[in-house]
N, C-alpha and C positions, 0 to 999 in steps of 0.2 A: 417404503418411507423411511429417510435417514435418521440411526439413533438418535440424533445429537436433537430433533426440533419434534413435538407432536404438537396436536390439538389440546387444547385443556380448558377445563371449564372453570370460569371466574363468578362466584355467586351459583346461580341457579342456569347462568346462561352458556351455554356451548360455544366456543371462539373456533371459529370455522376456517379464520384464517390464521396464516403461520406467525410466529414471533412470540405470541402470545403465552407468558407464562405467570407465576403466582406472584412473585416478590419483586422489587427493583429498585435498582440501586445502592444495596447492601449486596454482602452473601445469602445466598435465596436458604432456607431452611429446604425446599421442597418443591418438586416440579408435579404437576398434576397433566399424568397421561393419560389420557381416554383410550380405552381398549377396543382395538382394531382386529377383525377376521386375524386370526394364527397366531395371535399373540398369545404367552405363557409366563408368567412370573418368573420362570429359568432364562425364557426368553429376556425377559426386560432386565434381570439383573445385568445378562451378559452385554445387553445394550447399552446400558447407562453405567455398565463398568463398577456394579456395587452389589454386594452379598444380599443373597435371600431373607438374612437375618436382619439387615438393617431397613430390608421393604417388607418383612414382617413387623419392623418394631413401630412403623407409624400405619400398619395397613394388620390391625390385629385380627379383624374379621376373617383375613384369608389365611392368617396361621391359626384358625381354629377351623381351619376345610372348607371354607365358601369357595364355590366354584366361580374362577373368571368368566363375564359375560361381555360381549361387544356390547361398548357404551358405558361399561364400567369404569368408574374414577380411580386411579392408582395414583397415592401420593410416593413420589421417588424423590428421598433425602439428597439435597445437591449443593458444595460447596462453590459452583460458578458463582460470579458475579451477574446479575440480570440487571441488562440497563433499558429504562423503560423509554422509547421515543419522545424526544420532542420536537417542538417546532423548529423546524430551519437543521435538524440535523439528518445528516447522510451517510452514508456506511463508512465514508471512506472518513470522516470527521468524528464517526466513533470509533473506528480501529485505532486511530491517532488518538484519541482524547485517552484509550487503554493501554494502548502501545504495545498493540497486537498487529498483525500483518492484514491486509484485507483478504487475502486468501484463507487464512485461518479463522477469521469471522465468517467469511461464507462457508466454509465448510463446518463450522460448530451450529449455523443454522440451516442447513441444507437449499441454500438460496446463491442468485447469481447475480452479480452484480449491476445487472440493468431493473434487476425487480425492484418494485418500489415500497418504501416504508412509508409510516403515519404515524403521526402522534396517539401514545398510547400503547402502540406495538410494544412487546418486549422482546429483546436478542439476549440470547445468549452469550458472555464473554468468556472465550476458553482462556486459561490458564495459559500463562504466558511459557512456561518452563513445559507445555504438554500440546503446542498446536499442531502438532501435524494429528489429524483427524482421521486421515482414508491411508492406504498402504499402496494406492496408485496411483498415479495421474497422467490423464492425458494432455502429449506437449502440442503446444498451438506455436502459429506463426511466432518466428523470432526466438523461441525459446532454443537455449543449449543448454549442454550439463553445467556448465558454470554457473548459468542463471538459475536454473533449476534449484541446485544444491544450494544457493544463497536464500533462493525464497522460501525453501522449507526447512532452512539452517541446519541442514545434514552435512556431513564431511563428503566432499568432493571424491575423494578417492573410492570411499565408501558406497556412493551411488553408483559409481562406473562397477566396481564389485558386483554390487547384488543385481545389479542389469546386465552384467557379461559385457561392457561397452572396454571400448581403448579409449585412450585418452583424445584420440584424431578422429575415432568413428562418428559418425553425422547420426541425429537422429530428425525426425519427419514430423510434419502435423499428423495425430491423429494417431501415432504410435503412442503404445500404453508403457510410462515405466512404474517401476517398484520403487515407493519412497520407504525408507528403514526409519520402521518405528521406534525404535530404542535412540531417543536423543540424550539420552547422558553422556556428559562431557562432550556432546557436541561442538561446543564453542572452542575446547581446547583443542580439537582434531583438526576444526577448521584453520586455527592460528596454525598449526603445524604444516599443515597441508596445501593451503592458498597462497599464491604468488603475492610477492611482496610489490609487485610493479602492476600497471594495467596492461591489462592481456586481449588480443583482439581476435576473435575468430571468425566465421560468416557460415550463416545460413541461407537458405530461399526461401523469396514469397511467388508464390502461385497468384497471377494478374487474375483478380475477376470484375465481374460486371464492377462500375462505378470508380473503379482504381484508378489514381494518375499518380505520377511522381511525387509529386507534393504529401497526397496524403499518405502515400506508403512511408516515407521518411516520417510522418507526426507519428504513425501507427506502431514503429519499429525506432522511434527516439534517435532518427539520424538526421543530422543536419541535410537540408536538399541539397547543396551542392556538392556534399561529399559523396551522397548516395550517384549521383550523378557520374560523379568520376568515377566510383567503382567499377561500376558499369560500363563506362565508356558512353556514356550518352551528354549529349548538348540540351540545353533547353528544351528544345522545338523537338525533342524527338519522342515517338507517339508508340505507347504500348497497345499489345495487343492483347485481349481475353488468354490465358495459358501462358504468355510469357513467364522466363524464371529471370528472377530479379535477385541479384545477389546482393547479403544484408551482411552487414558488417555486425558483431555482438561484441559488447565490449564488457569485460569483467574490471572495476574501477573497486581495489580494495580498499578498505578503510585503514585510516591511518591514525596513528594514536595523536591524542590530544594532551595540551600543556596540563588539563584538569576538566572537574567535571561542567565548568561553566565555559568552555571554551570549545570552538567548532575545529572541523578538519581543515586545514588548509590545502584547499583542490588548487590546481590547476585549471583556469576555464578551457585550455584549447584541448587538453590533452585526458582531462576528467571530469570537471565540473560539469560543461555543457551537455555529457552524457549520462549524469546521475540525475540533471536536472532536465530534460529535455523538453523542448517545446508541448504544451498540451499537459505536465507534468502540476500536480496539484501538492503545494507545500505550506508549510505553516513559519511566520518568518517571526521571531523575537527580537524583540530591541534588544540592544545591549546592558545599555545602562538602563531602562525602565524597568524591564522585562514584560512589557505589553505585548501580546499575542494576537497575530491578525492573520488569517488565513489570504490565500493568493494562487495563484496561477500565471505560468508561464506559458505567454500566448503566442511571442513571436522573437526576434533579434538573434542576431548571429555573434556580434562582438561580444556581447556581452546580453543579460537576460531582461529583455521586456517582459514585464510581470501587470498583473492587474488583481484588484484586489477580490475576492469572489463575491462579496454580497457589500450590501450598503453598512452593514453593521461594521465588516472588515473595514470598511473604508473612513468610517468614524472613526474607529481606533486609531487608524494609521495618523488622522488628521490629529488627535490629541498627543499622539508620540512628539509631532513636530512644532507641540504649542499652540494649536488650534487652527494653526493654518499648512495647508502644501507648502513644500519649500523645495527647492534646488538642494537644501540644505545635506548633506550627507552623512550616515550615523550609521556606526557598527552594527550587524547585526546576527543575529544564528539563523539560519535557513535550515528547518527540522525534515527532514525527508525520507522513507522508507527505514525509518528507526536510527537515520544517522546525523548529526549536527554539523555542518557545515559553517565554515568563516565565511560571512558575506560584509558587504556595504550597501544602503538605498538610500537613494531620495525619495521623497514623496510627489513633486511635482506632476500633476496628470498633464501627458501631453501627446500628440498625434494620434495612433493607429488607436481603435478599440476593437475587442471582441465580445467582450461581456457586457450585457445592457442591464440595466437595472440596477445597479449597484453606486450608482450617485457618484461614478468617477469617470470622464469623460477624457477617456485616453489609456494611456498605461505608466507605469514610473520603471523608472531604472533600477536594476539588481546587477551588482558585481562580484565579482571573485577574482583568484588571484588572477594576476595577469591579463583582465579583460581590458577591453579597449572602446575607445567612444566609435560611435556609428560616424559621425562626421569627419572625422580624419584619420581613424585608425590609431589613435596616439591613445599610450595609456593616462589615466587620470589620478594624478598623486592624492587628492584627496580620498577617493575611493581606494585605492589602493592601500592607504594608511589606516584605514577602517579596518580593511578586513585583517591586515596583521594586529589589530586591535583584538579582534575576533578570537583570533587565532590565538592569543597570549603572547604575541611576539614582538609586540610592540607597544606595553599599557603603559 
């Protein structure tokens, strides 16, 4: 069992489901660990990265020499934040709220992204300064060294060095990479080693049952027609199980902003559409009121066609536009993967919808710098002006 998640006792009931801890919403005083076969106090001190003296300080009976038995409850002092799951929570929302990566949240709780969570479950929120909870990572489809270094916030050159990789070496799904654990001054290292302009590399996707070019483009966050072009395919091309599909992989570096309230000014065609690909969940913040709602980009090529995630998110949107959905445009900040991007939105629901039960019949328009209208392929001056306002260039 992973060292970060243990079954614990609340009152006199043994909690057999994962995520359940002793204190919620604040810095926890302790985690209640249920002893399992093979556990020792020394082992627990190593797993929880805490001294034996601190364990003894809250478990005096063991300090006096009592034997550890399977089923015993050992209190583990903890400085982690513990989040108690509420109705409507999701792993992605929780990671966004605490500004930690989803990967770090999953690792800290020994869970997978598809695992269900329920109201009352409690989750460890990893320290933002120590988000690397494992020292190995299994390469997934679409990964490359750049994307992995960014995911784990480690210096690109250091990741290559510890894995004896060259900058042009390929990595493959299933390959195991070492993730350096010493993350001190990593941000400084990344700033020194990361390129200042977007970079493109390639990986391969092996076709499996159920794949089609559209689903592959969604899975890897690459525009459908770009994926066809890279592989020399037409829209009528038939793929077969076992085929190798060439996948572009983009590294879009973060840009400096003019202040904490502003967003990065990213070009739609070369940057923003890869940072906010189709199926990407985002948080949108109205620039003037600060009101926030969650959404997902569900379609769109010239700009991001986007839908509120829930009925509550749709209701918040409506209040931003004065109680009515509108074609009026407003500057907004798009929060995605810890980044803040300058954008512009209107709220009128129209055309295709993919998300049901959100009280929003259609999608709304979300523009970034140099986005264009779908109807004529031309820029929209109102949206472009708002993007500049959200970036602090035209306030």
